[in-house]
N, C-alpha and C positions, 0 to 999 in steps of 0.2 A: 503495499501498499503506498502513497508517495506521501514525501511529511506535507503536514498541514501547513497552508499556506494562507495566511490572514486576507481578506478580502478587502478590495482597495472601492472605494466610494468618495462619494463627495452630495453634499446637499446644501441648498442655498431657498429661499423664502423671500420675496421682496416684496415692498407694498402697491410699486408702480407708482404710476403719472399722477392717474385720476383722480383713486382712490383716498379716503383719510386714514382706514382702517387697513390691518389684516387680517383677512380671513380664511385665509391658507395655512395649511401646518406640515409638519413633514417627522417621521422618527426614523431611525437604524437601530434593529436588534443585529448585529453581528455575532454569532457565535467565534468563542475566544478561543477552542479546541478543538482536536480533531471528535472527540466524544460529543461536545455540545454538537458537532457541525452533521455528525452521523446521525444523531438523536431527532433534531429539530430543523437544524439549518440556518442560514441569514435569511432576519426578518428585515424589507424596509416597508415603508407606507407614506403617502402624503393624501392629503385632504383639503378638500373647497370649500368651505363654510359658505350659508346660505340663512337667508331672514333676517337682515339687518344686522350692522358690526357686531354689537355685543352679545346677538342670539349665533351668528353663524361665527364668531370666532371659540366662544363657547361649545359648539358642536364637530368642528373641524378638532380642537386640540382633544376633544374626549374620544373621537375617530382615533388618531394616532397615536394616542394614550393606552386604550384598551383592548385593540385589534393586536396589537403582539401577545399584551399579554395576555388575552383571553388563546389564542394561537399557542403560546405555548404553553397554555395551561390544559389542552388537549392533544399537544401535538404526538402523544405515545398514540393516539388511535388512529393517527395514518394522516395523511397530509390535508386529504378532503376533506374530511370532517372537521378536522381542527381549525381552516382556514373555513368552512359553509357556517360553523359555530360560533368563532370570533366574528363574525359581522354581524349575525342574526341574534347576539345577544346586545351588542354595541347599539346595533338600530332600538334595538330594546330599551337602552339606556339614555338613548336621546329621546324618544317617544316619549319614557317618561317625566324628560325632565318638561317637558313641552306640555304634557297634561296637568303637571303637581305647580307651573309656575305661569298664569296669564299672561305675564311680560315675555316670556321666552316662547309662547307659541309661534307655532310658524318655521322655528327653527328644524336646520337641516343641511345637510353637508354629505356632498361624494366622497369615495374612497377609493383608491386602487391600492394594492398592497402584491407585494412578488417576495417570493420566498426559494433561496437559492437553496438545493438539496442534491444530496448524490447521485438520484436518479432525473434530476432535472429541474427546470424551474415553475414553479405553482403560480398562478395569477389569481388574485381576489378581486371583484371589481362589481362595484356600481355607481352607476355616474356618466360625466364625462371625462373625470382625470384618466389621462390616458398611459398607457404601457406600453413603450417601441423596443423592441429586439434589435440591436446594430450589430450587421456580419457580414463581410465582404461587399461590402457598396450597397448593400440593401437595410433599409430603416423599415420594419416589419412591426405594422399596428398588432398589438394581440389580445386589444378588448374591442369591444361592440359600444360605442356611444350611447347611452341609454338617453338620446335627447328625441325630439318630437320628430327631427329631419333624417336620423338614421332609420327610427323604426319607419317612417311613409317610405325612404328608400328599399329596405328592405321589402315590404309590401309587394312595392311595386317594381319591384328588380333592377334596380338605378345605381349607380353611385350618387350618395349623398353630395358629392359635390355638385351633381348636374342642378340641384334642387336651387340652387343660390344660396340667398341671406337669408329666405324666410322663415322666422320662430327657429333660428337657428342652434338660439340660445334655452330654448325652451326643455328644461329636463324634465323625463318621465318619469324616472327611477333613483331616489337617493336616501339617506340615513337615515330618519326620525321622522317624518309628519307621518307616517303609517307604522300602526303595532307591528307589521309583518311586513317583509322585503323577500324580494328572490336577488339570491348571490350566483355573480356568475364566478364559476372556478376554472379556470385553466390549465390545462397540462396535464405530464408534466413533462416542457419543452426540452428536449436532450442538450447539455452544457456543449460547449467547446471551447478550450482555450482562448482570451481573446474578445469573447465576445460580452458587448455592452447592452446593457438595460437601461430605459432610461422611464421617470415615471415623470409626470407633470402634470401641472392643471391645464385648461384652458385658456390661460393668462399670456402661456407661452404659443401652443398651438393655435389661436387665435391671431397672431401677427406672425409667426417666425413659421417656418413651410417645415414637413418633414424631412425634402431635401438636404435644405441650411441643416436641422439640428442633426442630421444623421453625420454631415459632412464636418463638422465642428466638434461632435463628439468622437470621430474618426481619427481627425488632425491632432484633437487638443489632449492631453492629460486632464483628467477630469475634473479639481476644482477650477482650472481654466478655462473647460469646456461652458461648465456650471454659471460663470459667474459673466462669460462673454454673451451668450444665449439670455440671459438675463437682462444684461445690457440690451442686445439687440431687442426686444421687445418693449425695452423704455423708450428708446430713442422711435419705434416705430408708433410713439403715442402713448405706451403702458395704460390701455383702459381698462387695465384688471390685476388683480396681483396675481401674484407669479410664481412660480414654483418649482425646481428644476433637481431630481434626485440621479444619480449616475452611478450604474452598481458597474464593475467588470470583473467578467470570470478570468481569478487569476492563472499564469501559468500563460498568458499571450502576449506578444509585442506590446509595451507603454508606448502611448504616440507622445512625441514628442525625447526618445532616450533609444539609445543604441543599442540596433535587435540586439538579443540574446542566442547565441548559438544554443540550440537543443541538443540536452546529452542525448546521445544515441544509444539505446537499447540494445543487447544482444538480442540475437534470437532465442538463445533459451529463456531468459527473461520475457519476451513477449509470447511466445509456447506457455510458459508458465502463467502469467496475464490472462491468455485467453481459455485456460483450463480453469484457472479459479471462475472467468464468467457460464464457464458452460454448467460444469458440475458443482451442488453445494458441498462443501468440506468435509460434513460430516461423511460421505461417502466417501471421499476422498481419501479420509482415517482410516475409515473401513477397509478399503482397498488397498492399501500402504500395509495396513496391520495384517489381514492378512498374506500378503507376499512375505513379510519379514516373518511370520509363522510359518510360514512354507521352506523360505532357505535355513529357517534356527532347523526343520525336522531335517530335510535334509543333508544339515553338516554333523546335528547327531547320528542318524545312519552312517555319515561318513567319520564320524567318529572323530572332528574338525573342533578342534579350540573354540570357545566364544558361540557354543549356540546357545548354555542356558540364559547370559546377558541379553542376547537377540532377542529370543523367545518374549522373554519378558520388557524387555519392549515394543515387542509387537504387541504384549495383552495391552499397555497401556495407553498405544496409539488405537487398539479397536476400543478401548474402553472412552477414552474420548469422544471417538467415535458417534457409540450407542450413549453416551448423553448429547450429544449431540443433535441426534434424533429426536433423543428423550422431549429437548426443549421444542424444538419445531412441530411437534406432535400437539404438545401445551400449547400452545399458542391458540388466541382465542380465534374464533371461528371468523369475527368480525375483521381482527386482521387480512385472513386471506381474501375476504369480500372483497378490503376495499384494494389488496395489491389488485385483485385483476380487475376489479374496476378503472383502478389508473390504469393497467396497458390499456386496457379497449378504449382509452375515451381521446376522442378525434382533437388535435393539434390546431385550432384554427387561423388562420391568421387574415384577419379583414382586410388589412389593405397592405402592398408592397410598395416603394417607393424608392428610386433608385438617388442613392446618395454617392454614388459617385464621382472623384474631383477629377473633373473635364474642365476644359478652356473654357467653356461656355462660362462654369459656375466659378472656378478663377477670377473672370472676370466682373461677375457681377459685386464680388464682393473685396475687388480691386477700389469699382464704381461705390462701393456702401463706405468707404474706406476713404474716398477722395470727396465725398460729400459732404460726411462728419468733419474732415481737414476746413475744407471752406468754409464752414458754419460756425467753427468753434474761432477760427481766425478774425473772418467779418463780425463776430464779436467779440473781440477779444479775449476769449476765455484761453487762461494759460497752463501750456504745455511743455514739455521737454521737448522741442520740436527737432531741436540737433539728433534727440535719440531718436525721437520716432522716424525719422529722414535715414535713417541706417537702418530699419529696419523694414522700410520701404524698398528702399534699394535693394538689401539683400532678400527680400520677396519676389523683386523684377528679376533678378540673375539667377534665380536656383531653379530647379527644375518644378515641372509642375505640380505634385506631391509636397515637398518640402516647400515649395514657394507657398504653396496654398497653406501649410501650417504658420509659417512667418508672420504671412500677413493676415492669419486669424490675430497673433500673437502682437501683430503694429496696432489694429484694428479696437482687440482688449485694450490696450494703452492708452490710447485715444480716449476710447469708451470712460476709464476709468478717470482720466482727466476730465472729462466734461463732468462725469457724473458728481464728484466733489463740489460742482458748483450749480448743477442742476437745483432748481427749485420746480416746486408744483405750477407755478405763474408763467413758465418760460415759455416763451411765444415759438421758439425754434423748433424745430422739427424736420432734422435732416432725410432725405428721400431714401428712406433701406431699402425701395421698393425699385425693382431696373422696369424702367419705360414699359408701359403697360402689363406693369402686374400688381 
């Protein structure tokens, strides 16, 4: 078994430009060791509150606090029931607050959680906060928006984008308003080293495209990618609260760092790994013990020394295999039922977006950076322009992939300088959309 490697993640939530309070929330509950990872996995959750700032803040804060706690409480029952129970009980708690306190009536929140476990990624979901998997130039949406637009599009068999902006933000399912809630649980999605998962509220996806999101996450380390995406949403008007949470599966290349040469596994170790996946260890132990016992018998018949210690060793190995079989037989019926349900589940990818770094995309980000720089200079917003010029020059002279990464660094450099002087009444809005976009 490979050594446990802590998961890398970054989370950032921001009030946006036009809102006075942040009703978004997020939380992370990563496993601290291999035992915890095998038992329950890494848990991450985002929530987008609704119902007025005090009410919405209360609902989202409760969701990101209760869902990880309740999932871990039920994790021994299996990921599917644990995730569902966590959402259902959280919904009941939020609903009870609304019923008991007239000033909190109408409180609710969307919520999306991801659990990374040895068998793959599980996603629990209510509302329109999204989960994307970013892998090999594709940004794959793993959640179905519980919105009026997406529901009508499903019934008509069309792409939700074809329905335009009409009732785009009308949510038809959330935690809190009703005593019961239907929870979408997706998974397990197999993991590959270097996979990135992004959870976000609609404050990001409303103004930043999935193609841009995927490209930024692919090109930059998680913390820098989260900051740049939040800045991009704010520079496009920041009409809503913005939350970004990025999780990377260990073992892959880290954006912005030199690629590590993977250790080459020997043919024998590959064979052992394949055998371990195909044959449960108790059967392997019983087979190995039987072979050792047979060998000890042959040595005894041939009057070869060492037959007795070998026989004792075979007895220990066989006993270990028998104990393993007994534990397997004593597993609760629900455990095997859950396992069968898990393996039979459909893996849904609701939309796919090409986020490869093309010349068109690189030019688009260059345009975004130029618009921001021009606007800042016209309003005398201070920045270290010499340092920025060096970054911009490096981006222009590098190959496409490296140049895009440096372009993102340059854009982040300017965006953070602009953010320091930004005010809610700021009239400057750089055109972060391409012509006709």
